C-alpha positions in Angstrom: 0.0 0.0 0.0 1.5 3.3 -1.0 1.8 5.7 1.9 0.0 8.8 0.5 -0.1 10.4 3.9 3.6 10.6 3.8 3.9 11.6 0.1 1.5 14.5 0.1 0.8 17.8 1.8 2.5 19.1 5.0 3.3 15.5 6.1 6.0 15.4 3.4 7.9 18.2 5.0 7.9 16.5 8.3 9.1 13.2 6.9 11.9 14.7 4.9 13.1 17.3 7.4 16.8 17.1 7.8 17.3 15.7 4.4 19.0 18.7 2.8 16.9 20.8 0.4 13.7 18.7 0.6 12.0 20.3 3.6 12.7 23.8 2.3 11.4 22.9 -1.1 8.3 21.2 0.2 7.3 24.2 2.3 8.2 26.6 -0.5 5.9 24.7 -2.8 2.9 25.3 -0.5 2.2 29.0 -0.4 0.5 28.9 3.0 3.5 27.1 4.6 6.1 29.3 3.0 4.4 32.6 3.2 5.1 33.1 -0.5 2.2 34.3 -2.7 1.3 32.9 -6.1 3.1 35.0 -8.8 0.2 34.7 -11.2 -3.3 33.7 -10.1 -5.8 31.4 -11.8 -9.3 30.3 -10.9 -9.8 27.6 -8.3 -12.7 26.3 -6.2 -13.0 25.3 -2.6 -13.9 21.7 -3.3 -11.5 19.7 -1.1 -11.5 16.6 -3.4 -11.7 17.8 -7.0 -10.3 21.3 -7.4 -11.4 23.4 -10.4 -14.5 23.0 -12.6 -14.9 20.2 -15.2 -14.6 22.0 -18.5 -15.3 19.1 -20.8 -16.3 20.3 -24.2 -16.1 24.0 -23.3 -14.0 26.2 -25.6 -10.9 27.7 -24.0 -11.2 31.5 -23.4 -8.4 33.7 -24.9 -5.5 34.3 -22.5 -3.3 37.3 -22.4 0.2 36.8 -20.9 1.4 39.9 -19.0 4.5 41.7 -19.9 7.0 40.2 -17.4 10.8 40.2 -16.9 11.3 36.5 -16.8 15.0 36.9 -16.1 14.1 38.0 -12.5 13.2 34.4 -11.8 16.6 33.0 -12.8 19.2 32.3 -10.1 22.4 31.2 -11.8 23.8 29.9 -8.4 21.2 27.1 -8.2 23.2 23.9 -8.7 26.5 25.5 -7.9 26.8 23.6 -4.6 25.9 20.2 -3.3 28.0 17.5 -1.7 29.1 14.1 -2.7 27.1 12.8 -5.6 24.7 15.7 -5.2 27.1 18.2 -6.7 25.4 20.1 -9.5 28.6 21.4 -11.2 27.0 24.7 -12.4 29.2 27.8 -12.8 27.2 31.0 -12.0 29.1 33.2 -14.4 27.3 35.3 -17.1 26.5 33.8 -20.5 24.2 34.2 -23.4 22.3 31.1 -24.7 24.5 28.3 -26.0 27.5 30.7 -26.1 31.0 29.6 -27.0 32.4 31.9 -24.2 31.2 31.2 -20.7 33.2 33.5 -18.4 32.8 32.9 -14.7 34.5 32.5 -11.4 36.9 29.7 -10.6 37.3 28.9 -6.9 39.1 26.6 -4.5 39.4 25.6 -0.9 42.3 27.9 -0.4 44.9 26.6 -2.8 43.1 23.3 -3.5 40.6 22.4 -6.2 38.8 19.0 -5.9 38.1 17.1 -9.1 34.5 16.2 -8.7 33.6 19.4 -7.0 35.3 21.8 -9.3 34.4 20.3 -12.7 32.9 23.6 -13.8 35.6 25.6 -12.0 33.3 26.8 -9.2 32.0 25.3 -6.0 29.7 27.2 -3.7 31.4 25.6 -0.7 34.8 27.0 -1.7 36.5 29.8 0.3 38.8 31.4 -2.3 38.4 32.9 -5.7 41.3 32.0 -8.1 40.2 34.1 -11.0 37.8 34.1 -14.0 38.2 31.5 -16.8 36.3 31.7 -20.1 35.1 28.2 -21.1 33.0 25.7 -19.1 31.9 22.2 -18.7 28.7 23.1 -17.0 26.8 20.4 -15.1 29.3 17.6 -15.9 31.0 15.1 -13.6 34.4 15.5 -15.4 36.7 18.5 -15.0 37.4 20.2 -18.3 37.5 23.5 -20.2 38.5 26.5 -18.0 40.6 28.3 -20.6 42.4 31.6 -19.9 42.2 32.3 -16.2 42.2 36.1 -15.6 42.9 37.3 -12.1 43.1 41.0 -10.9 45.4 41.8 -8.1 47.7 44.6 -6.8 51.4 44.3 -7.3 53.1 41.2 -8.8 55.7 38.6 -7.9 56.6 35.1 -8.8 54.2 33.5 -6.3 51.2 35.1 -8.0 52.2 33.8 -11.5 51.1 30.2 -10.9 47.5 28.9 -10.9 45.8 30.0 -7.8 48.8 32.1 -6.7 46.8 35.4 -6.7 43.7 33.9 -5.1 41.7 35.9 -2.7 39.1 35.1 -0.1 35.5 35.9 -1.0 32.1 35.8 0.6 28.7 35.0 -0.8 27.5 38.1 1.0 29.5 40.2 -1.5 28.6 38.1 -4.5 25.9 38.8 -7.1 24.9 36.3 -9.8 22.2 37.4 -12.3 21.3 36.7 -15.9 24.2 38.2 -17.9 26.0 39.6 -14.8 28.3 38.4 -12.1 30.1 40.5 -9.4 32.1 39.7 -6.4 34.5 41.5 -3.9 38.0 40.1 -3.6 38.4 40.4 0.2 42.2 40.2 0.3 42.8 43.0 -2.2 39.5 45.0 -2.0 39.0 44.7 -5.7 35.5 44.7 -7.0 35.2 42.4 -10.0 32.3 42.4 -12.5 31.7 40.2 -15.5 29.3 40.1 -18.4 29.4 38.2 -21.7 28.4 37.6 -25.3 28.5 34.6 -27.6 32.2 34.9 -28.5 33.5 37.3 -25.9 33.7 38.3 -22.2 33.8 41.8 -20.7 35.5 42.2 -17.4 35.4 45.4 -15.2 37.7 45.6 -12.2 37.6 48.5 -9.6 40.5 49.0 -7.3 39.8 50.4 -3.8 42.5 53.1 -4.0 44.9 54.7 -6.4 47.9 52.6 -7.5 50.2 52.3 -10.5 50.3 48.5 -9.9 46.8 47.5 -10.8 47.6 44.1 -12.2 45.8 41.7 -14.4 47.2 38.2 -14.7 46.5 35.8 -17.7 47.2 32.3 -16.6 47.4 30.0 -19.7 48.4 27.0 -17.7 45.2 26.7 -15.7 42.9 23.7 -16.1 40.3 23.3 -13.4 41.1 20.4 -11.1 43.3 18.9 -13.8 46.9 18.9 -15.0 48.2 22.2 -16.3 48.2 23.0 -20.0 51.1 21.2 -21.8 51.3 23.9 -24.5 50.6 27.6 -24.6 52.0 30.8 -26.0 51.3 34.5 -26.0 52.5 37.9 -27.0 52.0 41.2 -25.2 51.6 44.1 -27.7 52.0 47.2 -25.6 51.4 49.6 -28.5 48.1 47.9 -29.6 47.0 47.4 -26.0 46.5 43.6 -26.6 47.6 40.2 -25.4 47.1 37.4 -27.8 48.0 33.7 -28.0 46.6 30.2 -27.2 46.5 27.5 -24.6 45.8 23.8 -24.9 43.0 22.7 -22.5 43.8 19.2 -21.3 40.8 18.1 -19.2 39.2 14.8 -18.4 37.6 14.5 -21.8 39.6 16.9 -24.0 42.7 14.9 -23.3 41.2 11.9 -25.1 41.6 13.9 -28.4 45.0 15.4 -27.6 43.7 18.6 -26.0 41.6 21.5 -27.2 43.6 24.4 -28.5 41.9 27.7 -27.6 43.1 31.0 -29.1 42.4 34.3 -27.5 42.7 38.1 -27.9 42.4 40.4 -24.9 42.2 44.2 -25.1 42.0 46.9 -22.5 40.4 50.3 -22.1 43.6 52.1 -21.1 47.3 52.0 -21.8 49.5 49.2 -20.5 52.0 50.7 -18.0 54.1 47.6 -17.2 54.2 44.0 -18.1 55.9 40.7 -17.6 55.8 36.9 -18.1 56.1 33.6 -16.3 57.8 30.8 -18.4 59.5 27.5 -17.6 59.2 28.2 -13.9 60.8 31.6 -14.1 59.3 35.0 -13.4 60.5 37.6 -15.9 59.4 41.2 -15.4 59.3 43.2 -18.7 59.0 40.1 -20.8 56.6 40.3 -23.7 56.3 36.8 -25.0 56.4 33.2 -23.8 55.8 29.7 -24.9 55.7 26.3 -23.2 53.5 24.6 -20.7 52.2 26.6 -17.7 52.8 30.1 -19.0 51.4 33.4 -17.6 51.3 37.0 -18.7 50.6 40.1 -16.6 49.9 43.7 -17.4 49.8 46.6 -15.0 47.9 49.9 -15.1 47.6 53.1 -13.2 44.3 53.8 -11.5 43.3 56.9 -9.6 40.6 57.7 -7.1 38.7 59.4 -9.9 39.3 56.6 -12.4 39.7 53.4 -10.4 38.5 50.9 -13.0 40.2 48.8 -15.7 38.1 47.1 -18.3 39.1 44.0 -20.3 37.5 42.3 -23.3 38.5 38.8 -24.2 37.5 37.0 -27.4 38.1 33.3 -28.2 38.4 31.1 -31.2 39.1 27.4 -31.8 40.7 28.2 -35.1 43.2 31.1 -34.8 44.1 34.3 -33.1 42.8 36.2 -36.1 39.5 34.3 -35.6 39.5 35.4 -31.9 39.9 39.0 -33.0 37.1 38.7 -35.5 34.9 37.1 -32.9 35.7 39.8 -30.4 34.9 42.5 -32.9 31.6 40.9 -33.8 30.4 40.1 -30.2 31.7 43.2 -28.5 31.9 46.0 -31.1 32.0 48.8 -28.4 33.7 49.0 -25.0 30.4 49.4 -23.1 30.0 47.0 -20.2 26.5 48.1 -19.5 25.4 47.7 -23.1 26.8 44.2 -23.2 25.1 43.3 -19.9 21.7 44.6 -21.2 22.1 42.7 -24.5 22.7 39.5 -22.6 19.7 40.0 -20.5 17.5 40.7 -23.6 18.9 37.5 -25.2 17.8 35.4 -22.2 14.4 37.1 -22.0 13.7 36.0 -25.6 14.7 32.4 -24.9 12.8 32.2 -21.6 9.6 33.4 -23.3 9.5 30.1 -25.1 7.7 28.7 -22.1 5.2 30.8 -20.0 3.7 29.7 -16.8 0.9 30.9 -14.5 0.4 30.0 -10.9 2.9 28.3 -8.6 4.8 29.7 -5.8 7.8 32.1 -6.1 10.1 29.2 -5.3 8.6 27.0 -8.0 8.9 29.8 -10.6 12.6 30.3 -9.6 13.3 26.6 -10.0 11.4 26.5 -13.3 13.1 29.4 -15.1 16.5 28.6 -13.6 16.0 25.2 -15.1 15.2 26.8 -18.5 18.4 28.9 -18.1 20.5 25.8 -17.5 18.9 23.9 -20.3 20.1 26.6 -22.7 23.7 26.6 -21.7 24.6 23.7 -24.0 25.3 22.3 -26.5 27.9 25.0 -27.4 28.0 27.2 -30.4 31.2 26.1 -32.1 31.1 27.9 -35.4 32.6 31.3 -35.3 31.2 34.8 -36.1 31.9 34.4 -39.8 30.6 30.8 -40.0 33.9 28.9 -39.9 34.3 25.9 -37.6 37.0 23.3 -36.9 35.7 19.9 -38.0 36.3 16.4 -36.7 38.8 16.0 -39.6 40.9 18.8 -38.2 40.1 21.0 -41.2 38.3 24.4 -41.2 34.8 24.2 -42.7 32.1 26.8 -43.4 28.7 26.4 -41.8 27.3 29.1 -44.1 24.1 30.5 -42.8 23.8 27.7 -40.2 25.2 27.4 -36.7 27.5 24.5 -35.9 27.3 23.1 -32.3 29.5 20.8 -30.2 29.6 19.5 -26.6 26.7 17.1 -26.7 26.3 15.0 -23.5 24.2 12.6 -25.6 23.9 9.6 -23.1 22.3 12.1 -20.7 20.6 14.6 -22.9 18.8 12.2 -25.3 16.3 11.5 -22.5 15.0 15.0 -21.8 16.9 17.9 -23.3 16.7 17.0 -26.9 13.0 16.1 -26.7 12.5 19.5 -25.1 14.3 21.2 -28.0 12.1 19.3 -30.5 9.2 21.3 -29.0 10.6 24.7 -28.1 13.9 25.1 -30.0 12.8 23.6 -33.4 14.9 25.7 -35.7 18.0 25.7 -33.5 17.6 22.0 -33.0 17.7 21.4 -36.8 21.2 23.0 -36.7 22.2 20.8 -33.8 21.2 17.7 -35.7 23.0 18.8 -38.8 26.1 19.4 -36.7 26.0 15.7 -35.7 25.7 14.8 -39.3 28.7 16.9 -40.2 30.6 15.2 -37.4 29.8 11.9 -39.1 30.8 13.1 -42.5 34.1 14.7 -41.4 35.1 12.3 -38.6 33.9 9.0 -40.0 31.4 8.1 -37.2 28.5 9.6 -35.4 29.7 10.7 -32.0 28.7 9.3 -28.6 29.9 12.3 -26.6 31.4 15.0 -28.9 33.5 17.7 -27.3 35.0 20.5 -29.2 36.4 19.2 -32.4 36.7 15.5 -31.5 35.4 12.3 -30.1 35.6 11.3 -26.5 33.9 7.9 -26.5 32.1 8.8 -23.3 29.5 6.5 -21.8 27.7 3.5 -23.3 25.1 3.2 -26.1 25.0 5.1 -29.4 22.6 7.7 -28.2 22.8 9.9 -31.3 20.6 7.2 -32.8 17.8 8.2 -30.5 18.4 11.9 -30.8 18.4 12.0 -34.6 15.5 9.6 -34.9 13.4 11.5 -32.4 14.1 14.8 -34.2 13.0 13.2 -37.5 9.8 11.8 -36.0 9.0 15.2 -34.5 9.1 16.9 -37.8 12.6 18.6 -37.5 13.2 18.6 -41.2 16.2 20.9 -41.5 18.9 18.3 -41.4 20.1 15.5 -43.7 18.0 12.6 -42.4 19.2 10.1 -44.9 22.9 10.8 -44.0 22.0 10.8 -40.3 20.4 7.3 -40.7 23.4 6.1 -42.7 25.7 7.0 -39.8 23.5 5.5 -37.1 23.0 2.3 -39.1 26.8 2.0 -39.6 27.6 1.7 -35.9 24.7 -0.6 -35.3 25.9 -3.1 -37.9 29.6 -3.6 -37.1 32.7 -2.2 -35.3 33.6 1.4 -35.9 37.0 3.2 -35.3 35.8 6.1 -33.2 32.5 5.8 -31.5 30.9 2.4 -32.0 29.2 -0.2 -29.9 31.3 -2.6 -27.8 31.0 -6.3 -28.7 28.7 -5.3 -31.6 29.3 -8.5 -33.6 28.5 -10.6 -30.5 25.5 -8.5 -29.8 24.1 -9.2 -33.3 25.0 -12.9 -33.2 23.7 -13.8 -29.7 21.4 -10.9 -28.8 23.3 -9.4 -25.9 26.7 -8.0 -25.0 28.6 -10.7 -23.2 30.0 -9.9 -19.7 33.4 -11.5 -20.7 33.5 -9.3 -23.8 32.9 -5.8 -22.4 32.3 -4.1 -19.1 28.9 -2.8 -18.3 27.4 -5.5 -20.4 23.9 -5.3 -19.0 23.8 -1.5 -19.4 25.1 -1.8 -22.9 22.6 -4.4 -24.0 19.7 -2.4 -22.6 20.9 0.8 -24.2 21.6 -1.0 -27.6 18.1 -2.4 -27.5 16.6 1.1 -27.0 18.9 2.4 -29.7 17.7 -0.3 -32.1 14.0 0.6 -31.2 14.8 4.2 -32.2 16.5 3.0 -35.4 13.4 0.9 -36.3 11.3 4.1 -36.0 13.8 6.1 -38.0 13.9 3.4 -40.7 10.1 3.3 -40.8 10.0 7.1 -41.1 12.3 6.9 -44.1 10.4 4.0 -45.7 13.0 1.3 -45.1 10.7 -1.6 -44.3 13.4 -4.3 -44.1 15.6 -2.3 -41.7 12.6 -1.4 -39.7 11.7 -5.1 -39.2 15.3 -6.0 -38.4 15.8 -3.3 -35.8 12.3 -3.9 -34.3 13.3 -7.5 -33.6 16.7 -6.4 -32.1 14.9 -4.0 -29.9 13.6 -7.1 -28.0 17.2 -8.1 -27.1 16.7 -6.9 -23.5 14.8 -10.1 -22.9 18.0 -12.1 -23.4 19.3 -10.8 -20.0 16.2 -11.4 -17.9 16.8 -13.8 -15.1 13.3 -15.2 -14.2 14.2 -16.4 -10.7 16.1 -13.3 -9.7 13.7 -11.0 -11.5 16.5 -8.7 -12.6 18.5 -8.1 -15.8 21.7 -10.0 -15.1 24.9 -10.3 -17.1 25.6 -13.3 -19.3 28.8 -14.8 -20.5 29.4 -15.5 -24.2 28.6 -19.2 -23.5 25.1 -18.2 -22.4 25.6 -18.7 -18.6 24.4 -16.0 -16.2 26.8 -14.2 -14.0 25.0 -14.8 -10.7 28.0 -15.4 -8.3 28.0 -12.6 -5.9 25.0 -10.9 -7.4 23.6 -8.2 -5.2 21.0 -5.9 -6.8 22.1 -2.9 -4.7 25.8 -3.0 -5.7 27.6 -1.4 -8.6 28.8 -4.6 -10.3 31.0 -4.8 -13.3 28.0 -5.6 -15.5 26.4 -2.3 -14.9 27.5 1.2 -15.9 26.9 4.0 -13.3 24.2 2.0 -11.5 23.1 -1.3 -10.1 20.5 -3.9 -11.0 17.7 -1.9 -9.4 18.5 1.1 -11.6 18.5 -0.9 -14.8 15.5 -3.1 -13.9 13.1 -0.6 -15.4 15.2 0.5 -18.4 12.9 -0.6 -21.3 11.1 2.6 -22.0 10.3 1.6 -25.5 8.4 -1.6 -24.5 6.8 -1.3 -21.1 4.3 -3.9 -22.1 7.0 -6.4 -22.9 8.8 -5.6 -19.6 5.6 -6.2 -17.7 5.2 -9.5 -19.3 8.6 -10.6 -17.9 7.3 -9.8 -14.4 4.2 -11.9 -15.1 1.9 -9.0 -16.1 1.2 -5.4 -15.3 0.0 -6.0 -11.7 3.2 -8.0 -10.8 5.3 -5.2 -12.3 3.3 -2.6 -10.4 3.9 -4.3 -7.1 7.6 -4.5 -7.7 7.8 -0.9 -8.9 5.8 0.2 -5.8 8.1 -1.7 -3.5 11.0 0.0 -5.2 9.6 3.5 -4.5 8.6 2.5 -1.0 12.1 1.3 -0.1 13.4 4.5 -1.7 11.2 6.7 0.5 12.2 4.8 3.6 15.9 4.9 2.9 16.0 8.6 1.8 14.2 9.5 5.0 16.7 7.9 7.2 20.2 6.8 6.1 21.2 8.3 2.8 20.2 12.0 2.9 20.7 14.1 -0.2 22.8 12.1 -2.7 25.9 12.0 -0.5 26.6 8.6 -2.0 25.3 6.5 -4.9 21.7 5.6 -3.9 20.8 1.9 -4.6 17.1 2.4 -5.4 15.4 5.3 -7.1 18.3 7.6 -7.6 17.0 10.7 -9.4 20.4 12.0 -10.4 21.2 8.9 -12.3 19.8 9.1 -15.9 18.5 5.5 -16.3 16.0 6.1 -13.6 14.5 9.4 -14.9 11.5 7.8 -16.5 10.7 5.4 -13.6 8.0 7.5 -12.0 6.0 7.5 -15.3 5.9 3.8 -15.8 2.7 3.4 -13.8 0.9 5.1 -16.7 1.4 2.1 -18.9 0.5 -0.3 -16.1 -3.0 1.0 -15.5 -2.2 3.0 -12.4 -1.7 6.7 -13.5 -2.5 8.0 -10.1 0.7 6.4 -8.9 2.6 8.2 -11.6 1.0 11.5 -10.5 1.9 11.1 -6.8 5.5 9.9 -7.4 6.2 12.6 -10.1 5.0 15.2 -7.7 7.2 13.7 -4.9 10.2 13.8 -7.2 9.6 17.4 -8.2 9.4 18.4 -4.5 12.1 16.1 -3.1 14.9 16.6 -5.6 14.8 20.2 -6.7 15.2 23.5 -4.8 16.0 27.1 -5.3 19.3 27.2 -3.4 22.9 26.3 -4.5 22.2 22.6 -3.6 19.0 22.7 -5.6 19.9 20.0 -8.1 19.9 16.2 -7.3 23.4 15.9 -8.8 25.3 16.8 -12.0 22.9 18.6 -14.3 24.6 16.7 -17.2 24.2 19.2 -19.9 20.7 20.3 -18.9 19.3 16.8 -18.5 18.1 17.2 -14.9 16.8 20.7 -15.7 14.8 19.5 -18.7 13.3 16.8 -16.5 12.0 19.5 -14.2 10.7 21.6 -17.1 8.7 18.7 -18.6 7.5 17.3 -15.3 6.4 20.7 -13.8 4.5 21.3 -17.0 2.8 17.9 -16.8 4.3 16.0 -19.7 7.2 13.6 -20.2 8.7 12.3 -23.4 9.6 8.7 -24.5 12.3 9.6 -27.0 12.3 7.8 -30.3 8.5 7.1 -30.0 5.4 9.1 -30.6 4.3 9.1 -27.0 4.5 11.7 -24.2 3.3 10.6 -20.7 1.0 12.9 -18.7 2.2 13.5 -15.1 1.2 16.0 -12.5 1.6 19.7 -13.4 2.4 22.1 -10.7 1.4 25.2 -12.6 -2.2 26.3 -13.4 -1.3 27.1 -17.0 1.8 26.4 -19.1 2.3 27.5 -22.7 5.2 25.9 -24.7 5.9 27.8 -27.9 6.5 25.3 -30.7 7.1 28.1 -33.2 9.2 27.7 -36.3 9.3 29.3 -39.7 6.3 27.2 -40.9 4.1 28.1 -38.0 5.2 31.0 -35.7 2.1 30.8 -33.6 2.0 27.1 -32.8 1.9 26.2 -29.1 1.0 23.5 -26.7 -1.1 24.8 -23.8 -1.5 22.8 -20.6 -4.2 24.0 -18.2 -4.4 22.4 -14.7 -7.4 23.7 -12.9 -6.7 23.7 -9.2 -3.1 22.7 -9.4 -1.7 22.9 -5.9 0.7 21.2 -3.5 -2.1 19.1 -2.1 -3.8 18.3 -5.4 -1.4 16.1 -7.5 -4.0 13.9 -9.0 -6.0 14.2 -12.2 -9.8 13.9 -12.1 -10.5 14.5 -15.8 -8.9 15.7 -19.0 -9.8 17.2 -22.3 -7.7 17.7 -25.4 -9.0 20.6 -27.5 -12.3 20.2 -25.8 -12.8 16.5 -26.4 -12.6 14.1 -23.4 -9.2 12.4 -23.0 -9.2 9.1 -21.1 -5.6 8.0 -21.6 -2.6 9.2 -19.5 -0.5 10.1 -22.5 -0.5 12.1 -25.6 0.8 11.1 -29.0 2.8 13.5 -31.1 0.0 13.6 -33.7 -2.3 15.0 -31.0 -0.4 18.3 -30.7 2.1 18.5 -33.6 0.0 21.5 -34.9 -0.6 22.9 -31.4 -3.3 21.9 -28.9 -4.7 22.6 -25.5 -4.6 19.9 -22.8 -7.1 20.8 -20.0 -6.8 18.9 -16.7 -8.9 19.1 -13.6 -6.8 18.3 -10.5 -7.8 16.4 -7.4 -6.6 16.1 -3.8 -7.3 12.4 -3.8 -6.6 9.6 -6.3 -9.1 9.1 -9.1 -9.7 6.4 -11.7 -8.9 8.8 -14.6 -6.7 7.2 -17.2 -6.7 3.7 -15.6 -8.5 2.1 -18.5 -7.5 3.9 -21.7 
């Protein structure tokens, strides 16, 4: 029996008190408990059971959205903290959507950076600010990027020339993080630092507390966050031109797999350089103008007065050349106006945030929602330059023409939520992203698994580009070469590939599973490959390839090969067919699973829930085990495990294979269970503080889960289906605009949506009764209105579609 008294209302706050963010978030989600008022009101009734009126068959009245500054709801520091496996890895620095340059603060615990904590350069728990780097690996669990660390200080000596040597204590009380703006006081020097940014450039403004002719700005080219220093860098100081230019080679956890990522830069200043020097080969050389080698640094000094205490710096980047960095800088920052750049960044974000409008909800929920939107638009990264050139996977420079080329796709994560979101609300941009993957295939020889910069990394299991490309095609994203995309996806599904293929692919084809004695993570790989094959079947059908569709549809059932009927889990098998049962413990990270355990992967057949239920003995048997899984989760989270301090053995929301688990009840005839558990996950795992993410955001994956689930919908990528969940807002409008239909939108109305009303009593779609707990793409491809009536108690709606 599911303990609804624990899951819902004020009782949840009591149960989860002491478990990190959960108590705060639960009370914030209930306006009476938090003291927060609804930001936008909608009509409700006082009916304690079914809230709102049943509007079956009634036409929807016109709705006028108010003019509203949506950027006010974004807090860039959400996800910048967390502990253990709950680290969000978000840098709070200023950006514009999908920008190549992501300037921001880099911090440490004194002179120490910790790998998992400082993957994006910044950790909210840190005590010292090291400087401000210009590229980011936002939301990832691998330290990378962090090119060109700029640090202001007063005076200069050899100790300050090394990474972290000019660090200063800082306090969050003197720190501001807003859309397009970051500011902080450096307590050791009294310098006030401000940052803003554009697509290809960053603008720094530093204010000294008193007059000095030793206002110093250091450019550390050896810095890599929580990683080994750069193996190769070079620069030149041009005093007459007022510029520093050069390059560094980023050698992080993923970029080192392709030999590093060479990043060129140009920096210019708003006043003459008074003095300068270099750090090279371990030697500090005042008056030097050029250096080359590994961990090199440059510094320049200026005179500031009480009347003019500020020095401004603009930095442009390129992955092609210094000349390209200069062109990018000129294009992004044509004037030396910090305030104009800041305003332009804010306007750019306002345009993107307006793609989804919400009414109702508490202030905390609105902050979480629009901060999730913000993080979802941080990546992939624009990789083509201002004039359209980009460095391809063949090492050559190509021209994107009128299109934009993107890289840095965390595909194993983002295929689940982020790319399906872009199929709805970033349709034109998503076409360019899909074409970027196609170009990677054409120029590098393979579709990537986890592309970073201009190369392959081979990160994670599965060939998730298959699902992303197939899903885009199925959702009508026509602006990419679908035939070429299918060609690339089919290639790595049919045999070994040199760069980014499937492990043990020949064995998988022959026996129907990846053998445990042929590749690590064999269970995870088999389940991912089966899902990849299901997407390829749909892609083939979309393109009219009937034979391929049948072949891949059959292979999509390969998950059955690893089902152990006695253990009732997916278990590894050797090449000889025997199961690996010695020492099997479903709560342990065994060699046969990747980033998870047997419980996490037990439910990972999103493309065939009916088939999975049959393995359990039917929908009711699967429902019982799924309910037990969540019950154990609730008990354990309320006692031992806290907030993701360690890998959680049951429902672990920060682990991607589990993200769809709460929605499985919809296909088992128990949609009210989906509604309550989705609402629980929304409240338990997200907050509006620095620890407000359940773990690494993984390129916007966790953020996109929140966006979908708070709106009341969830995708099954590579299929036509979207599950209906439990919306927390009274009205959501997702703009699905593109050139063909600029007014198209999906509207979701939830009469009476409230913290104590997670259940759905009735639903209509464009005025017609809807009795199933899902939508098909065809239901709203041209726009639609889904109207729900919420309830405080479970209802039979959707149980018998």
